[in-house]
C-alpha positions, 0 to 999 in steps of 0.5 A: 272255487272250482274242483281240480281236474283230479278231484273231479275225476275222483268225484266221478269215480265215487259216483260210479259215473252216475248222477247222484240225484237222478241216477242217470249215466254221465258217460259221454255227457256233460256233468257238474261237480257240485259242492255239498257244502259251499266253500264260503260256508266252510266246505272244502274242495275235496272229493268227499265234499263233492257230488256228480250231477247231470246238468239238469239236476245241477240246475235244480240245486240252486233255489228250486230243488235244494 
């Protein structure tokens, strides 16, 4: 399940516009809102359960780097 656009903006603001894994600026770049705890595992679609990641870092969160 996806985050709403309002929650995505909150996640971006909470991260100060930077990738929470590598620290790169997300300004003007495509980025992903990642669930810290998956909804299927009891996580929520709230900003506190989300993190802002650049696309390369988000790709590492599935199977290889997380």
